[in-house]
N, C-alpha and C positions, 0 to 999 in steps of 0.2 A: 505493500499500500503506499510505497513511496510518493507516487504519481497522485496522491490524495488531494482531489479538489472538492470545494462548497458546492459547484454546479454540479457534479455527476448526479444522475437521476437516482442513484442507489443510496446516494448519503438520506439519513431522515432530517426531514425537513424542520423536524421541532431542534435538531442540533445546530443547524443552519442558523435558526433565528436565535438561538441563544448567542450564537459567538458574534452574530449581527448586531444584536444589541449592545454586546460587551465591548466589541471591538472598535465598530461604526459607529452605531449610533448613541453611545454611552451617552452623551451628554443632552440627549433628547430622549424620546419616547421608550419605553420598553416594547419590543415590538413581536408578533408572530405574523408567520408566513401562511397564506390559504391561496388555493388555486382558485381562478375566478375566471372566466371566460376563456379558459386554456392557460393564462397568465399566472404565476406568481405574484401578489399584493402583499403587501404589508400592511399591519393593522395594531392596533392599540392592543395590549393583554386586557385591559381593563373592559373593554367593549365600548368606549368613549367615541368622540370626535376621529375624525382622519388623523394618523400621527404625524409628528413634525419629524420630516427625514433630514439626514445630514445630505451635503453632497456626495459623498462618498457612498452612502447607503444608496442614493439614487442611482448612483451609476451602477452600484454591483447589482440593483434589481434589474437592470438593464442587460449585463452579463449573464444573470441567471436566467433571463428569458429571451437570451441570443438576439437580442434587438439592440443594434446600433444607435438607435434614435436615442436611448436613453442611456444608454452606454458609451458615455463619450468624453474627452477629457475637456476642460474649459476651453470655449473657443477662444480667438485673439480678440484683443481689445480694439477697439475702433480706430487706434492709431495707428494701427496696422494694415486697416481696410482701404479699400480703393484698387483701381485695376490692375488684374495680375495674369499674367503671362501661364500659358499652358505649363510650362516647366516649374513655374511657381506653385500650382494647384498640385502637381505631380508631387513635389516634395513635400506640400503639406500632407496631404493623404498618407505620403509614407513615414511622416513623424506621427501624424495620426495613431496609425497602427501600429508603430513602435510604442507609444505612450499607453496603449491597450495592454499590449504585449506585456509591458512593464506591469502595471496596474495588476493585471491576472496572475502574474508570476508572486507578486506582493501579498493579495490576499491568498494564493494557495500555501505560501510559506507560513503566513501567519496562523491560517487556519491550522494548520499539521503541529505548528508549535501550540496552540490551544489546547487541540485535541488531547495532544501528549504530557501537556499539566494536569490532568485529570483522569483517574482509573475508569469511573462511570462512564465517559465520556469514551473513551478507547475499547469498553464492553461494546458499546452502542454503535460503533462503528465496526466492529469486528463481525457482531452480530448480524449487521445487515448486510456485509460484505459475503460472509457464507451463506445468507439466505437468496444473495445474488449471483453468486458464482461458483459456489461450490456444492457438492455433497449431490450431484448429478451425473448417472453414467448415461453417457449417449447408446442408445439401444442398436442392436442388429438385427437384421431379420434374415432368416434361413430363406434359400432360394430352391425350398422343396417344392415339389408340385401341390400347386394351390387348386383344389378341389370346389370347380364351378360347375353345378348342375345342368345348367342350362347351355354349357359351353358346345358350341356343334360337334359331331366327329371329324368332318372335315375341315375346320376350322384351323388356322395355324396353331401351332404349338407355341405357348410361351417360353423365351430364353429365360437363363437364369436372373438377369441383371431386371428383366420386366416382372418377374414373380418379385423379387426381392422388393423393388419400388412401389408394388402395387400392396404387397404386407406394409409396408412403411405406412403409406398413406391410410389404408384401413385401420391398421392401429390408432394412428392420429385422429381420425374422422376428415381429414385434409390434409392438403399440403401442394407443393410444388415438384411436379414431375418435368425436368429438364435435361433430358435424354438428347444428345445432339440428334442434327437430320438425318433421319434415314433407321435409326437406332430403335422405334417402334413406341412410340409415346400413343399412338390410337389404342394399340392393341392393349397397352399396359391399361389406358384409362377406362376401356371397357369392360376389363377385368375388374377392374376396382366397382364400375358400375354394378355388374353383375353380380359380384361377390357379396356387395353393401346390401343387394336387393335379397339376396338368399340368406343373408344374416339377419334381416328384418328391420334395417336401422332406416332404410329408403324405401320409400314408394311413389316416390315423385319426381325422377333424377329430369335433370335439363343440361342438355350438353350446347353452348354458346360457339358457332361456330361463323368463319366466314363464308359470306353467300354462295362463293364460286367454288368450295366443296362440301356443301351442306349433303348434295346427292351422292357425295364418294363418300362420306360418314353413314348415310343412310344404307348404302349397299357394303359396306365394312361392317354393320352390325348386323345384317341379314347375313352374313357369309358367317360370323363368330358366334352369333347369336339367334338361329334361325328361327326359332318360333317366338323372337320378339315382337310386341305389337309397336311399332316405328311410325313416328311421324314428324315430318318436316315442317316447321311454322314460319313465314315468310317466304317459302319457294314451293311452285306446285309444276310437276313435270306437263309437258305437252308434246304432241306429235304434230311436225310441222305438215301443213297439207297439200301444202301447193309450191311453186317454183321451183327453183334449181337445189333447194333443200329439202324438197319434202320427203317424208318418211322418218329424218333426222328426230332425235328426242332432245328436247329442248325445256328451259322451264322460265317462268315468269312470276312476277310476283302476286302475292294471294289479296283478298277481299280483307276490309277488318272482320267482316261476318265469317269467313273460312277459317281465319287464326283464329277467334273467339269460340268456334266450334272445337278446335283441336284441342285449346285450352281446356274447355270444358270435358272433353273426354277422357285427358289426362286426370283432373281433378276427379273425377268420377270412377277414376279406375278401368278407362278403357284402353289405356295406353300403359306400356312398360317403360316407356321412353320417350323424349321430345328431343329433336334437334332444332334451334332455334338461330337464326341467322342476324348476324351484326346489326342488319337493315331495320329487322322485325323488334329488338330489344325495346328501344323509344315506345313503341306504339304499345306495349302494355303498359296500362296507368298503373302507379303506386301511389297510394294516399299519402299526402304530406303528413299526417300526424305522427304514424312510425318513423319516419325519416327524421321529423325535428326531434323525437324521443333520440333517436340513434345520434345525432349531431350532440346532442347535451352530453351523450357519455364519452363522447371523443375529444380528449384536450386539444390533438394536432386540429380539429377543425375548427372548434372554439377558439383557439389561439391565431388560428391564422385569419379566421373573419375579423377577429377583435383589430389586428394590425391592418389589415386590409382597410378596415372602417375609418381607421384612423387617420389613414394616408389619404382616404376620398375625401373625411372633410377635411384635411389642409388642402387638396388639389382644388375643392369647393369654394376655397376661399380666393383663390386667385382667378382674373379674369378668363370668362369663358370655361371657367374649368367643369361645369356640369354638363356644359355642350360638348366636350371632348371624351367623357365616360360612355362605356358600352350600356347597353339595355340592362345587364345585370348588375355592373357597378353600379349603376343610379337606383336599382331594385333595392342591394343591399343598404344603400346611404339614406336613401328615404324612407323605406317600409322596414328596413330591420332582413333576420334571418330566413324568418318563412316566406318573404316576398323573393328573395334570393334563391331558396331552395324551389319555389314554385316556378320561376324564372327557367331554371336549369329543366324541370320536367316538363315544361311546355313543348308543346309539338310545334313544328314550323307550321307554316301558313300552308293550306289544303291538305293536312295529315289529319288522317282521324284515329281515335283508339278503338283497338280492339272489343265490341261493345259487350257490357254486363261483366268483364271480370276484371281484376284489380291483383296485380304482382303477387302483394301481400296479402292475399285471400286465397290462393291456389292453394297452398301447402306444399310447394317445390322446397324438397328436403336434401337435394343435392344439385349444385351448380358446378358443370365442369366447363372451365374456359380456354379453348382451343388458341392459339398463338395468343396467348395473355400479355404480350410485349407489347401488343396494338393500341392496351389500354394505358400505357405510361402516362405521365405528367398529370396526374391527380393535383397535385402542390407545384405551382412553378415559382420561381425566386422574385423576391421582389424587392425592390429598392430598398436601402436602409440608410443612405448616408449621400451627400453631394455625389460623390464617387460614382455613382449607380450601381450596376450589375454587374461583377466580372463576365467578360465575355466567356468562359470556358464554362458559366453556368448556364446558357442560352437565353432564350426573350423571357421577359416577364409576361403576366396573364394571368386570367380568371383560372386556366386550367382547362384541360380536354373537357368536353360537355360529355364524350363518350366515356371517360375515364370516370367522372362522377356519376353517369347512369349505372353503369357495371359498379360502382362503389355502392352506391345505396341498394340495388339490388340483392347484392352478395350482404349486405348486413340485413335485410328481409329474410334471407335465408339463414342465417344465423340465429337471427330470432326465432325463426320456427325450430330450428335443431338444438337450442342451447349451448351454439358456439360451433359445432360442425358443419360438415356438407360442402366446403369450397374448397374446389380441386383445380389447378391452374397447370397446363400446359405450354411450355416454348421451349425453343432452342436457338431462340434469338435475341443476345444480348442487348438490353434498353439502350440506346442512343439518346444524350441527353440534349435532345431538342424536343420542339414541340410537335405536337401531332399533325398531320395536315386533314385530319377527318374530325368534326365538331358533330358527326351526326351519332 
């Protein structure tokens, strides 16, 4: 624990609050720390009015919250202000970064020394460390034959790595299958679905896939699990009846009523598994109330929205600031989180929801996501100081709409199952750039 720092997530926050009171805020109010809207906030211990904070305490809270807007050394005096060259600005940025590093090191050294002076504090830190980092043995999973009752006699035989991967996901009730291209993610996923249904903890599985390979998945299921009742939602096959391509099999989008009928068939037990295309994902309505309950439980989302709202308020004060905002940014600024959620879930003009069904009411208890890297960029970097965003972090923004759509729906599956049932498949490293798709 030589690198013990007070801003590490496993360090008990009560211990950090005691140190903060004694070392940085001693001349002012005794402090406690709480989480509110995804950020740590200082409160008085007596429950009185807002505490008085020393400048160092305010800066420390910025560090604790990874927020450079408040974790910043004092600005230069007005005597130093005036026109500055690009080189001057870069030099000042480097200087401020160096000052932050020095402050971090000073606080970390002071915190370690403070903990070392008291046996009870040391015991609290050791206990928290052991609870977080020690005592867990990573399990291994055998590659012995995995018995699947409905696996077809002519189906491909699973290889050792596929069996071990399936066993791991089944034991954990979810997870990531990140085999390389051509190594067999599809059959591994089908083994997971079939075995989970056989064990009885999955009844309504959905496999989310790109529309271009939806029917390949359909045919692979019929090859491996020939007695499964399968439906594709978002695409239907048809035979071309005229022209040079007459007789060829192709596909076309479904109507909302056709999609709804298949959802009802899954819900009522008439289907064993559904294949859902990316394009049809957002067309199944999600009720706002359970999404709001989910957001309140996820500190990362609360914190992101709080910081974003604060920056939008600052932008709104500038000339023409609100006119330059997106619809989602204006919704968050003017009407809060609920309006932001409703704006994400809203369909583009001309689209229709599948009538009579809602994602959170269908009872989906397993969601398998093929090409999961397509749903990256849930959280995009935000500018935190005058220097903007480093280029290596990519562009800023509100996050991919597709990623948020999946996040909300995966949360509804976990709500249905008590935390289980989400399986991701990918062989593609996630690149650090914004997704081009927003549907």
